[in-house]
LUMFI-607381 format. One record per residue (C-alpha): residue number from 1; residue in one letter; chain; x, y, z. Coordinates in steps of 0.05 Angstrom, whole numbers, plus 5000, padded with zeros to 4 digits. Last residue first. Layout:
REM residues N
+-----+---------+--------+------+------+------+
| num | residuo | cadena |   xx |   yy |   zz |
+-----+---------+--------+------+------+------+
| NUM |       A |      A |    X |    Y |    Z |
...
+-----+---------+--------+------+------+------+
REM end
This chain:
REM residues 285
+-----+---------+--------+------+------+------+
| num | residuo | cadena |   xx |   yy |   zz |
+-----+---------+--------+------+------+------+
| 285 |       V |      A | 4859 | 5533 | 4580 |
| 284 |       M |      A | 4901 | 5497 | 4630 |
| 283 |       A |      A | 4902 | 5435 | 4590 |
| 282 |       R |      A | 4924 | 5476 | 4526 |
| 281 |       L |      A | 4983 | 5503 | 4570 |
| 280 |       A |      A | 5008 | 5446 | 4600 |
| 279 |       D |      A | 5011 | 5413 | 4518 |
| 278 |       D |      A | 5043 | 5477 | 4506 |
| 277 |       L |      A | 5100 | 5483 | 4554 |
| 276 |       T |      A | 5114 | 5404 | 4537 |
| 275 |       V |      A | 5099 | 5349 | 4586 |
| 274 |       T |      A | 5159 | 5291 | 4582 |
| 273 |       G |      A | 5198 | 5309 | 4642 |
| 272 |       R |      A | 5272 | 5311 | 4645 |
| 271 |       V |      A | 5321 | 5283 | 4705 |
| 270 |       V |      A | 5367 | 5324 | 4726 |
| 269 |       K |      A | 5434 | 5291 | 4738 |
| 268 |       A |      A | 5485 | 5341 | 4709 |
| 267 |       P |      A | 5451 | 5397 | 4744 |
| 266 |       H |      A | 5468 | 5374 | 4819 |
| 265 |       E |      A | 5455 | 5424 | 4871 |
| 264 |       Y |      A | 5402 | 5459 | 4824 |
| 263 |       G |      A | 5398 | 5531 | 4817 |
| 262 |       I |      A | 5371 | 5594 | 4869 |
| 261 |       T |      A | 5420 | 5650 | 4862 |
| 260 |       G |      A | 5419 | 5679 | 4790 |
| 259 |       K |      A | 5399 | 5743 | 4808 |
| 258 |       S |      A | 5329 | 5739 | 4775 |
| 257 |       F |      A | 5312 | 5681 | 4819 |
| 256 |       A |      A | 5345 | 5716 | 4884 |
| 255 |       T |      A | 5299 | 5767 | 4879 |
| 254 |       Y |      A | 5243 | 5734 | 4854 |
| 253 |       M |      A | 5251 | 5686 | 4926 |
| 252 |       E |      A | 5256 | 5742 | 4960 |
| 251 |       E |      A | 5189 | 5774 | 4943 |
| 250 |       F |      A | 5158 | 5714 | 4953 |
| 249 |       L |      A | 5184 | 5716 | 5029 |
| 248 |       R |      A | 5159 | 5789 | 5028 |
| 247 |       A |      A | 5090 | 5762 | 5007 |
| 246 |       A |      A | 5088 | 5709 | 5066 |
| 245 |       E |      A | 5103 | 5760 | 5109 |
| 244 |       D |      A | 5057 | 5793 | 5097 |
| 243 |       S |      A | 5005 | 5754 | 5110 |
| 242 |       F |      A | 4972 | 5724 | 5033 |
| 241 |       G |      A | 4903 | 5743 | 5012 |
| 240 |       F |      A | 4905 | 5744 | 4935 |
| 239 |       S |      A | 4918 | 5828 | 4952 |
| 238 |       K |      A | 4977 | 5807 | 4995 |
| 237 |       F |      A | 5009 | 5768 | 4940 |
| 236 |       T |      A | 5007 | 5839 | 4888 |
| 235 |       P |      A | 5024 | 5887 | 4950 |
| 234 |       V |      A | 5093 | 5846 | 4959 |
| 233 |       V |      A | 5102 | 5828 | 4890 |
| 232 |       A |      A | 5097 | 5899 | 4857 |
| 231 |       S |      A | 5166 | 5914 | 4874 |
| 230 |       L |      A | 5190 | 5864 | 4841 |
| 229 |       P |      A | 5170 | 5904 | 4768 |
| 228 |       A |      A | 5125 | 5870 | 4726 |
| 227 |       H |      A | 5152 | 5844 | 4656 |
| 226 |       Q |      A | 5092 | 5832 | 4606 |
| 225 |       A |      A | 5098 | 5772 | 4567 |
| 224 |       T |      A | 5053 | 5793 | 4502 |
| 223 |       V |      A | 4989 | 5752 | 4476 |
| 222 |       T |      A | 4961 | 5768 | 4409 |
| 221 |       K |      A | 4901 | 5731 | 4386 |
| 220 |       G |      A | 4884 | 5659 | 4373 |
| 219 |       L |      A | 4871 | 5632 | 4444 |
| 218 |       I |      A | 4923 | 5579 | 4431 |
| 217 |       Q |      A | 4960 | 5602 | 4390 |
| 216 |       S |      A | 4976 | 5673 | 4423 |
| 215 |       L |      A | 4980 | 5624 | 4483 |
| 214 |       A |      A | 5041 | 5597 | 4465 |
| 213 |       A |      A | 5076 | 5660 | 4441 |
| 212 |       A |      A | 5056 | 5683 | 4511 |
| 211 |       A |      A | 5096 | 5617 | 4540 |
| 210 |       Q |      A | 5148 | 5631 | 4493 |
| 209 |       D |      A | 5153 | 5697 | 4522 |
| 208 |       P |      A | 5159 | 5678 | 4592 |
| 207 |       S |      A | 5212 | 5640 | 4580 |
| 206 |       Y |      A | 5220 | 5560 | 4564 |
| 205 |       E |      A | 5280 | 5505 | 4579 |
| 204 |       E |      A | 5276 | 5438 | 4550 |
| 203 |       P |      A | 5232 | 5371 | 4569 |
| 202 |       G |      A | 5207 | 5393 | 4632 |
| 201 |       A |      A | 5261 | 5396 | 4695 |
| 200 |       M |      A | 5276 | 5352 | 4756 |
| 199 |       E |      A | 5322 | 5341 | 4815 |
| 198 |       V |      A | 5317 | 5272 | 4849 |
| 197 |       I |      A | 5363 | 5272 | 4916 |
| 196 |       Q |      A | 5363 | 5210 | 4943 |
| 195 |       K |      A | 5373 | 5184 | 5018 |
| 194 |       G |      A | 5386 | 5115 | 5034 |
| 193 |       Y |      A | 5350 | 5066 | 4983 |
| 192 |       G |      A | 5290 | 5080 | 4944 |
| 191 |       G |      A | 5230 | 5034 | 4932 |
| 190 |       T |      A | 5221 | 5034 | 4863 |
| 189 |       M |      A | 5140 | 5045 | 4864 |
| 188 |       L |      A | 5152 | 5104 | 4908 |
| 187 |       Q |      A | 5200 | 5133 | 4861 |
| 186 |       E |      A | 5154 | 5114 | 4790 |
| 185 |       A |      A | 5097 | 5154 | 4836 |
| 184 |       G |      A | 5143 | 5215 | 4849 |
| 183 |       I |      A | 5164 | 5208 | 4775 |
| 182 |       R |      A | 5087 | 5213 | 4747 |
| 181 |       G |      A | 5072 | 5269 | 4802 |
| 180 |       I |      A | 5129 | 5312 | 4781 |
| 179 |       D |      A | 5107 | 5302 | 4707 |
| 178 |       K |      A | 5027 | 5322 | 4717 |
| 177 |       T |      A | 5058 | 5377 | 4760 |
| 176 |       S |      A | 5091 | 5404 | 4693 |
| 175 |       I |      A | 5156 | 5428 | 4696 |
| 174 |       M |      A | 5198 | 5495 | 4670 |
| 173 |       P |      A | 5264 | 5515 | 4676 |
| 172 |       I |      A | 5288 | 5582 | 4657 |
| 171 |       K |      A | 5289 | 5618 | 4597 |
| 170 |       A |      A | 5296 | 5693 | 4601 |
| 169 |       P |      A | 5257 | 5723 | 4544 |
| 168 |       P |      A | 5205 | 5751 | 4591 |
| 167 |       A |      A | 5245 | 5773 | 4645 |
| 166 |       I |      A | 5210 | 5737 | 4707 |
| 165 |       Y |      A | 5161 | 5771 | 4745 |
| 164 |       T |      A | 5107 | 5754 | 4697 |
| 163 |       P |      A | 5043 | 5776 | 4665 |
| 162 |       L |      A | 5018 | 5751 | 4611 |
| 161 |       V |      A | 4985 | 5815 | 4573 |
| 160 |       G |      A | 4926 | 5798 | 4515 |
| 159 |       Q |      A | 4880 | 5842 | 4563 |
| 158 |       A |      A | 4823 | 5787 | 4571 |
| 157 |       K |      A | 4847 | 5721 | 4553 |
| 156 |       A |      A | 4916 | 5738 | 4568 |
| 155 |       A |      A | 4889 | 5766 | 4631 |
| 154 |       G |      A | 4859 | 5697 | 4646 |
| 153 |       I |      A | 4907 | 5657 | 4628 |
| 152 |       V |      A | 4935 | 5704 | 4706 |
| 151 |       P |      A | 4925 | 5647 | 4746 |
| 150 |       A |      A | 4944 | 5589 | 4703 |
| 149 |       W |      A | 5018 | 5603 | 4692 |
| 148 |       N |      A | 5045 | 5572 | 4744 |
| 147 |       D |      A | 5017 | 5506 | 4718 |
| 146 |       M |      A | 5093 | 5505 | 4687 |
| 145 |       F |      A | 5119 | 5503 | 4765 |
| 144 |       Y |      A | 5184 | 5525 | 4767 |
| 143 |       C |      A | 5238 | 5476 | 4788 |
| 142 |       P |      A | 5224 | 5407 | 4817 |
| 141 |       R |      A | 5268 | 5372 | 4871 |
| 140 |       L |      A | 5236 | 5313 | 4898 |
| 139 |       I |      A | 5275 | 5282 | 4960 |
| 138 |       T |      A | 5273 | 5208 | 4960 |
| 137 |       L |      A | 5281 | 5187 | 5038 |
| 136 |       R |      A | 5289 | 5121 | 5069 |
| 135 |       K |      A | 5288 | 5105 | 5145 |
| 134 |       A |      A | 5265 | 5166 | 5150 |
| 133 |       I |      A | 5283 | 5207 | 5217 |
| 132 |       C |      A | 5339 | 5249 | 5211 |
| 131 |       G |      A | 5331 | 5268 | 5136 |
| 130 |       L |      A | 5256 | 5284 | 5147 |
| 129 |       A |      A | 5269 | 5345 | 5189 |
| 128 |       Q |      A | 5325 | 5362 | 5146 |
| 127 |       E |      A | 5287 | 5361 | 5080 |
| 126 |       G |      A | 5232 | 5396 | 5106 |
| 125 |       Y |      A | 5271 | 5449 | 5134 |
| 124 |       S |      A | 5292 | 5464 | 5060 |
| 123 |       A |      A | 5219 | 5455 | 5041 |
| 122 |       A |      A | 5208 | 5517 | 5088 |
| 121 |       R |      A | 5271 | 5561 | 5061 |
| 120 |       I |      A | 5243 | 5554 | 4989 |
| 119 |       P |      A | 5181 | 5602 | 5019 |
| 118 |       G |      A | 5234 | 5656 | 5004 |
| 117 |       T |      A | 5304 | 5629 | 4986 |
| 116 |       G |      A | 5351 | 5675 | 5019 |
| 115 |       G |      A | 5386 | 5625 | 5071 |
| 114 |       H |      A | 5392 | 5551 | 5073 |
| 113 |       L |      A | 5405 | 5522 | 5002 |
| 112 |       H |      A | 5401 | 5457 | 4989 |
| 111 |       G |      A | 5324 | 5462 | 4981 |
| 110 |       G |      A | 5344 | 5502 | 4923 |
| 109 |       V |      A | 5300 | 5471 | 4865 |
| 108 |       S |      A | 5237 | 5445 | 4913 |
| 107 |       S |      A | 5216 | 5398 | 4964 |
| 106 |       L |      A | 5165 | 5345 | 4950 |
| 105 |       F |      A | 5185 | 5287 | 4997 |
| 104 |       V |      A | 5179 | 5209 | 4980 |
| 103 |       V |      A | 5183 | 5180 | 5046 |
| 102 |       H |      A | 5199 | 5109 | 5050 |
| 101 |       D |      A | 5199 | 5053 | 5106 |
| 100 |       V |      A | 5130 | 5076 | 5139 |
|  99 |       G |      A | 5142 | 5062 | 5223 |
|  98 |       S |      A | 5078 | 5100 | 5230 |
|  97 |       K |      A | 5115 | 5137 | 5294 |
|  96 |       Q |      A | 5169 | 5162 | 5251 |
|  95 |       V |      A | 5124 | 5187 | 5190 |
|  94 |       A |      A | 5076 | 5223 | 5242 |
|  93 |       E |      A | 5127 | 5254 | 5277 |
|  92 |       A |      A | 5158 | 5279 | 5206 |
|  91 |       A |      A | 5087 | 5310 | 5193 |
|  90 |       R |      A | 5087 | 5348 | 5251 |
|  89 |       D |      A | 5147 | 5381 | 5249 |
|  88 |       M |      A | 5128 | 5391 | 5174 |
|  87 |       R |      A | 5065 | 5426 | 5208 |
|  86 |       A |      A | 5116 | 5467 | 5249 |
|  85 |       R |      A | 5157 | 5483 | 5201 |
|  84 |       Q |      A | 5102 | 5519 | 5161 |
|  83 |       D |      A | 5075 | 5555 | 5217 |
|  82 |       A |      A | 5143 | 5587 | 5235 |
|  81 |       L |      A | 5149 | 5600 | 5164 |
|  80 |       W |      A | 5088 | 5635 | 5154 |
|  79 |       A |      A | 5083 | 5675 | 5227 |
|  78 |       E |      A | 5027 | 5713 | 5194 |
|  77 |       A |      A | 4997 | 5652 | 5164 |
|  76 |       G |      A | 4951 | 5672 | 5107 |
|  75 |       Y |      A | 5002 | 5628 | 5063 |
|  74 |       N |      A | 4980 | 5563 | 5093 |
|  73 |       P |      A | 5021 | 5521 | 5054 |
|  72 |       P |      A | 5014 | 5440 | 5038 |
|  71 |       V |      A | 5059 | 5393 | 5066 |
|  70 |       L |      A | 5078 | 5345 | 5016 |
|  69 |       L |      A | 5094 | 5278 | 5028 |
|  68 |       Y |      A | 5090 | 5208 | 4982 |
|  67 |       V |      A | 5093 | 5149 | 5021 |
|  66 |       G |      A | 5123 | 5084 | 5012 |
|  65 |       K |      A | 5109 | 5011 | 5041 |
|  64 |       A |      A | 5051 | 5037 | 5082 |
|  63 |       G |      A | 5027 | 4994 | 5138 |
|  62 |       E |      A | 5009 | 5062 | 5180 |
|  61 |       L |      A | 5008 | 5119 | 5150 |
|  60 |       A |      A | 4936 | 5141 | 5162 |
|  59 |       K |      A | 4950 | 5118 | 5239 |
|  58 |       T |      A | 5001 | 5169 | 5241 |
|  57 |       L |      A | 4956 | 5222 | 5218 |
|  56 |       V |      A | 4904 | 5200 | 5263 |
|  55 |       S |      A | 4953 | 5216 | 5325 |
|  54 |       V |      A | 4991 | 5271 | 5290 |
|  53 |       D |      A | 4927 | 5304 | 5280 |
|  52 |       D |      A | 4938 | 5384 | 5251 |
|  51 |       L |      A | 4980 | 5358 | 5192 |
|  50 |       S |      A | 4911 | 5328 | 5170 |
|  49 |       A |      A | 4873 | 5257 | 5169 |
|  48 |       V |      A | 4810 | 5223 | 5135 |
|  47 |       A |      A | 4835 | 5161 | 5104 |
|  46 |       V |      A | 4819 | 5138 | 5028 |
|  45 |       D |      A | 4827 | 5077 | 4999 |
|  44 |       A |      A | 4829 | 5089 | 4929 |
|  43 |       G |      A | 4791 | 5039 | 4879 |
|  42 |       K |      A | 4770 | 5092 | 4825 |
|  41 |       A |      A | 4697 | 5101 | 4858 |
|  40 |       K |      A | 4747 | 5119 | 4929 |
|  39 |       W |      A | 4783 | 5171 | 4884 |
|  38 |       A |      A | 4718 | 5205 | 4874 |
|  37 |       A |      A | 4694 | 5205 | 4942 |
|  36 |       G |      A | 4768 | 5232 | 4973 |
|  35 |       K |      A | 4744 | 5302 | 4974 |
|  34 |       D |      A | 4680 | 5280 | 5009 |
|  33 |       A |      A | 4709 | 5243 | 5064 |
|  32 |       S |      A | 4740 | 5307 | 5086 |
|  31 |       R |      A | 4810 | 5324 | 5102 |
|  30 |       V |      A | 4844 | 5278 | 5051 |
|  29 |       I |      A | 4885 | 5223 | 5058 |
|  28 |       V |      A | 4898 | 5183 | 4999 |
|  27 |       R |      A | 4905 | 5091 | 5006 |
|  26 |       V |      A | 4933 | 5069 | 4942 |
|  25 |       P |      A | 4948 | 4989 | 4929 |
|  24 |       Q |      A | 4977 | 4993 | 4857 |
|  23 |       K |      A | 4950 | 4975 | 4799 |
|  22 |       K |      A | 5008 | 5013 | 4756 |
|  21 |       S |      A | 4940 | 5068 | 4735 |
|  20 |       L |      A | 4922 | 5072 | 4799 |
|  19 |       L |      A | 5002 | 5091 | 4812 |
|  18 |       T |      A | 5000 | 5141 | 4762 |
|  17 |       E |      A | 4929 | 5166 | 4781 |
|  16 |       V |      A | 4949 | 5172 | 4849 |
|  15 |       V |      A | 5022 | 5210 | 4843 |
|  14 |       A |      A | 4985 | 5258 | 4793 |
|  13 |       S |      A | 4937 | 5272 | 4837 |
|  12 |       G |      A | 4983 | 5290 | 4895 |
|  11 |       T |      A | 5021 | 5338 | 4838 |
|  10 |       N |      A | 4961 | 5372 | 4829 |
|   9 |       G |      A | 4927 | 5376 | 4892 |
|   8 |       T |      A | 4871 | 5335 | 4921 |
|   7 |       A |      A | 4915 | 5278 | 4932 |
|   6 |       G |      A | 4955 | 5316 | 4973 |
|   5 |       L |      A | 4980 | 5263 | 5016 |
|   4 |       V |      A | 4992 | 5194 | 4981 |
|   3 |       V |      A | 4997 | 5127 | 5016 |
|   2 |       F |      A | 5032 | 5073 | 4980 |
|   1 |       M |      A | 5000 | 5000 | 5001 |
+-----+---------+--------+------+------+------+
REM end
C-alpha cells in the first residue's frame, strides 16, 4: 500500500493516477470524506486526517510501503515560516511513529540552500527534518511549475498580456505538475535506498515570451509577456490573501531567481519530464 498526501492537489493527484494506472494499492489522505469520494470510486482507500492531528495521521500511514509527502502551505498565516515548520515537524513525527519505510518528499529546486530563498526555506527545513528520521528518503526538487501560469491566463484572454516577474526573454527550467507526480509515483514504486535527491525539469527550458507565444496560438489572439517589477510582488500577493510575511518571502524568492542564486545542486543529473509547455498551457486553457 502506498499512501499519498495532497491527493486533491496537482502533484498529488498525478501521483495517485499513476499508481492506480499501474494497479498499485493506494490510500489517499484527505481532510474530509467528500474530498476522497472520487478517489474511492476509482479504487483507492480513503483516510481522513490532517497535519494538525499527529495521532490520526500516524494511523493513516501505518502499514504503508511508502508515502508521498507534501506539506500544503497556509499562505494566510502571519508567521508563515514558523507555521510551515511546525506542520513539517508534525508530519515528520507521524512518519517516525508509523514506521513507514520510504518517504518521497516534495521539496523544491534550491532545497539545499539555507537562506535567501523565500518560501523554499520551508522545503529546506522539511528535508532536514525528514533526513533525521526517515528510513529511506527520496527528495524531489522540481523547478518552476508550468501550472503557475494558470492564474494569469484570464489576463491573457481578456487583455492580451501575460504578467510575469521573470524577465520575458529569460529561459528557465519549467515542469508540469503531471511530470512531478509521475516521477514521484515511479520513485515510490522503485522503493528508494538511503537518501536520494531527484532534481527535475521539463523537456527543455522555456521563457515567458515562449509562454505568451504559445498562448497566442492557443487563444487565436496576440498575447505579450508583461514584465512586472519586483516591487509589485508584495502588494500583489497580499491582494491574493497572503500574509505580509508570506508575500515578502515570495519577493525574496523572485529576487534570488533574478540574480541567479537559486539553482540545482546537481545540474548534470536533472531528470527531464515529457510534458511540453504548449501541452500544459492547452490543458490549463
